[in-house]
C-alpha positions in Angstrom: 0.0 0.0 0.0 1.8 3.2 -1.4 4.0 1.7 -3.8 6.4 4.2 -4.5 10.2 3.1 -4.5 10.2 1.2 -1.7 7.2 -0.4 -2.2 7.7 -1.3 -5.9 11.2 -2.6 -4.8 9.9 -4.9 -1.8 7.0 -6.1 -3.7 9.1 -6.6 -6.7 11.2 -9.0 -4.8 8.5 -10.9 -3.0 6.8 -11.5 -6.5 10.2 -12.4 -8.0 10.1 -15.0 -5.2 6.6 -16.5 -6.3 4.4 -14.6 -4.0 1.3 -13.2 -4.9 1.7 -9.5 -5.0 -0.6 -6.6 -5.5 0.9 -3.0 -5.7 -1.1 -0.3 -4.9 0.4 3.1 -6.1 0.4 6.2 -8.4 -1.0 5.5 -12.3 2.5 7.0 -13.2 4.6 4.1 -12.0 2.2 1.7 -13.3 2.1 3.0 -16.4 6.0 3.1 -16.5 6.1 -0.6 -15.6 3.9 -1.9 -18.3 5.9 0.4 -20.9 9.3 -0.6 -19.8 9.1 -3.7 -17.7 10.2 -4.0 -14.2 14.3 -4.1 -13.3 15.8 -4.2 -10.1 19.4 -3.4 -9.2 21.7 -2.8 -6.0 25.0 -1.6 -5.1 26.2 -5.2 -4.9 25.7 -6.1 -8.4 22.4 -7.7 -8.3 20.4 -7.1 -11.6 16.8 -8.7 -12.2 14.3 -8.2 -14.9 11.1 -9.3 -12.9 9.2 -11.7 -15.3 5.7 -11.2 -13.7 5.8 -7.7 -12.1 3.1 -7.4 -8.9 -0.6 -6.4 -10.4 -1.1 -2.7 -10.1 -4.0 -1.1 -8.7 -4.5 2.8 -7.8 -6.8 2.1 -4.5 -7.9 -0.9 -2.4 -11.3 -2.2 -2.8 -13.3 -5.6 -2.8 -11.9 -6.6 -6.1 -8.5 -7.4 -4.8 -7.6 -10.7 -3.4 -7.6 -10.9 0.5 -4.0 -10.3 1.7 -2.2 -12.6 4.2 0.1 -9.4 5.0 -0.2 -5.6 4.1 3.1 -3.6 3.8 2.3 -0.3 4.2 4.9 2.2 2.4 3.0 5.4 2.2 4.8 8.7 3.1 3.9 9.6 6.8 1.3 12.4 5.8 -0.7 9.9 4.0 -1.1 7.4 6.8 -4.4 8.3 8.0 -6.1 8.0 4.9 -4.4 4.7 3.6 -5.2 3.3 7.2 -8.8 4.0 6.6 -8.9 3.0 2.9 -7.6 -0.3 3.9 -10.1 -0.7 6.9 -12.9 -0.2 4.5 -12.1 -3.7 2.7 -10.0 -5.6 4.5 -11.3 -8.0 7.4 -10.7 -7.2 11.1 -7.6 -8.6 12.5 -5.6 -8.3 8.8 -2.0 -7.6 9.7 -0.4 -4.4 8.3 3.5 -4.0 8.8 4.4 -0.4 8.6 7.6 0.1 6.7 7.5 4.1 7.2 9.7 6.8 8.3 9.3 8.4 11.3 8.0 7.2 15.0 4.3 8.3 15.0 3.0 6.4 12.0 1.5 3.1 13.8 -0.5 5.5 16.5 -1.9 7.6 13.6 -3.1 4.2 11.6 -4.6 2.6 14.6 -6.8 5.8 15.3 -7.8 5.6 11.9 -8.1 1.9 11.6 -8.5 0.4 14.8 -9.9 -2.9 13.3 -6.5 -3.8 11.4 -3.5 -5.3 13.1 -0.7 -2.8 13.1 2.9 -3.9 13.6 6.1 -1.8 13.4 8.9 -2.1 10.8 12.0 -0.2 9.5 13.6 -0.1 5.9 17.2 0.9 6.2 18.2 1.5 3.0 17.8 3.8 0.0 15.9 3.0 -3.1 16.5 5.1 -6.0 14.1 5.3 -9.3 17.0 5.5 -11.9 14.7 5.2 -14.8 11.2 4.3 -15.8 10.5 0.8 -14.4 14.3 0.7 -12.8 14.5 0.7 -9.1 18.0 0.5 -7.6 19.0 -0.4 -3.7 21.7 2.1 -3.2 22.8 1.7 0.2 22.9 -1.5 2.3 21.2 -3.0 5.6 18.5 -5.3 6.5 14.8 -4.8 7.1 13.6 -4.7 10.5 10.2 -5.7 12.4 8.8 -6.3 15.7 9.1 -9.8 16.9 5.6 -10.9 16.8 4.5 -14.4 16.4 2.8 -13.6 13.2 5.8 -12.3 11.3 7.9 -15.2 12.3 6.9 -17.2 9.3 7.1 -14.3 7.2 11.0 -14.0 8.1 12.1 -16.9 6.2 9.9 -15.9 3.2 11.3 -12.3 3.1 14.9 -14.0 3.3 14.3 -16.5 0.3 13.1 -13.3 -1.5 16.5 -11.3 -0.8 15.0 -9.2 1.7 16.8 -10.6 4.9 14.6 -9.6 8.0 15.3 -9.2 11.5 12.7 -9.5 14.2 13.4 -7.0 17.4 11.6 -6.4 20.8 12.7 -2.8 20.9 11.0 -1.1 17.9 10.8 2.4 19.5 14.7 2.2 20.0 15.1 1.2 16.2 12.7 3.4 15.0 14.2 6.5 16.8 17.5 5.3 15.7 16.2 5.3 12.1 15.0 8.8 12.6 18.0 10.0 13.6 19.8 8.9 10.6 16.7 10.3 8.6 17.5 13.7 9.8 20.0 13.8 6.9 17.1 14.0 4.6 16.3 17.5 4.8 20.2 18.3 4.7 20.5 16.3 1.6 17.1 18.2 0.1 18.7 21.4 0.7 21.8 20.8 -0.3 20.9 19.7 -4.0 24.0 16.9 -3.9 24.1 13.5 -4.1 24.2 11.3 -0.7 27.7 10.4 -0.9 28.8 13.9 -2.1 27.0 15.4 0.5 28.4 13.3 3.1 32.0 14.2 2.0 31.4 17.8 2.4 32.2 18.9 6.3 29.9 21.9 6.1 26.8 19.7 5.3 28.0 17.1 7.8 28.0 19.5 10.6 24.4 20.6 9.8 23.2 16.9 9.7 25.3 16.7 13.1 23.5 19.6 14.9 20.0 18.1 13.9 21.1 14.4 15.4 22.8 15.9 18.6 19.4 17.9 19.4 17.5 14.3 19.0 20.1 12.8 20.8 19.5 15.1 23.8 15.6 14.9 23.6 15.9 11.0 23.4 18.0 11.0 26.7 15.8 13.2 28.6 13.1 11.1 27.7 14.6 8.0 28.5 14.5 6.6 25.2 17.7 4.4 24.3 18.1 4.4 20.2 19.1 1.0 18.9 22.7 0.5 16.9 21.8 0.1 13.3 25.2 1.4 11.9 28.8 0.2 12.6 28.9 2.9 15.1 26.7 3.8 18.2 24.0 6.5 17.5 25.5 8.7 20.2 29.0 8.9 18.6 27.6 9.5 15.0 27.3 13.8 15.3 31.2 13.7 16.5 32.1 11.4 13.6 30.1 13.9 11.3 32.2 16.7 12.5 35.4 15.4 12.0 37.8 16.7 9.1 36.9 15.0 5.9 40.4 13.0 5.3 39.7 11.5 9.3 35.8 11.3 8.4 36.9 9.1 5.2 38.8 6.5 7.6 36.7 6.2 10.5 33.4 6.4 8.4 34.2 4.0 5.8 31.4 1.8 6.0 29.1 5.0 6.3 30.6 5.9 2.6 29.3 2.9 1.2 27.1 4.4 -1.1 26.2 4.1 -4.4 27.1 7.4 -6.4 23.5 7.6 -7.5 21.9 7.7 -4.1 19.6 10.7 -2.7 17.3 11.1 0.0 13.5 10.5 -0.7 12.9 14.2 0.7 15.2 15.2 -2.2 13.2 13.5 -4.9 10.1 14.8 -3.4 11.5 18.1 -3.4 12.5 18.0 -7.0 8.9 16.5 -8.0 7.1 19.2 -6.1 5.2 16.9 -3.6 4.8 17.4 0.1 7.9 16.6 2.4 8.2 14.4 5.2 9.6 17.1 7.6 7.0 16.9 10.0 7.5 13.4 10.7 11.1 13.8 11.4 12.3 17.1 12.7 8.7 17.8 13.9 9.0 14.5 15.7 12.4 15.8 17.4 11.0 19.2 18.5 7.6 17.6 19.8 9.8 15.2 21.8 12.0 17.8 23.0 9.0 20.1 24.1 7.8 17.3 26.1 10.7 16.6 28.0 12.2 20.6 28.4 15.0 19.9 25.7 15.5 23.0 23.4 15.7 21.9 19.5 16.1 25.0 17.4 17.8 23.7 14.7 15.1 21.1 14.0 12.6 23.8 14.3 14.5 25.9 11.9 14.7 23.0 9.6 10.8 22.3 10.2 9.6 25.7 9.6 11.9 26.5 6.7 11.0 23.2 4.8 7.4 23.8 5.4 7.6 27.0 3.2 10.0 26.8 0.4 10.8 29.5 -2.0 9.7 28.8 -5.7 12.4 26.5 -7.3 13.2 29.1 -9.7 14.3 32.0 -7.0 18.1 31.0 -7.0 18.8 33.8 -4.9 16.3 32.6 -2.2 17.7 29.1 -2.4 21.3 30.4 -1.8 20.2 32.4 1.1 18.5 29.3 2.5 21.4 27.1 2.2 23.8 29.7 3.7 21.3 30.0 6.9 21.2 26.1 7.2 25.1 26.2 7.3 25.4 29.0 9.7 26.2 28.3 13.5 26.8 24.8 13.0 
């Protein structure tokens, strides 16, 4: 449900492994797949033409087969609507695994569709649409979902489809750890650079470090311990990002194992004129800080500015915005 880059990639790999998959997404993407076929690649050299792509639909309805499992991959702003649409045509208790950014989507979904069984998940990697019908996994990692008895049989099925799935108990720590890493998304969108190029620019790294440091302070005050999703503990990452670039290259070599084509989903949304997920990221840090008396001015600034961006053709305004983003970090 919400088959954009992540949804298409996950659904297509499951379809290629023999599962019956229905992808619900934008008409353009379905048309691209019909016209160009469906190709999946990754930074490890994987390259597959999917012989039988998922069935495409524009919305859930009673004509679709009843699913054993729903993967929710809509952007955070569409969670309530998607949940209500699913509840209108699915049986009570149907499991829905949220593979979304942010930490607040499950609460939103449960409020909108209490009849469905909501499960927490996390996608660690970046998926880029390189061409019509061609999706590329540009970073590494393994899917994570909550350790629920219903998902244990699916763990092997996902692994057999080339999508290793970890099951963990502390999903709140996992989701917050991913959110901390995702605070690089608005920085990447503002910079206009590819992810790897941006990470090799110390000024932009320091901007990300400032956002993450505020998030860590808010989490500490709330008594929430972020999980370790990268080779480095979450608490070390801001200091590593602030290192001079030659030293950063050495210390963070695994962090830089990123395909040159990789860009953040927020950068894609900005380029395509779509709403940005900024409230689900910086807004969540701001709200947690307010609840526990921790100031988060950099996240507040990012939320405010990316919620009211200048026109793309106003180059002077964008240059000023970038200068302000880099100031004081």
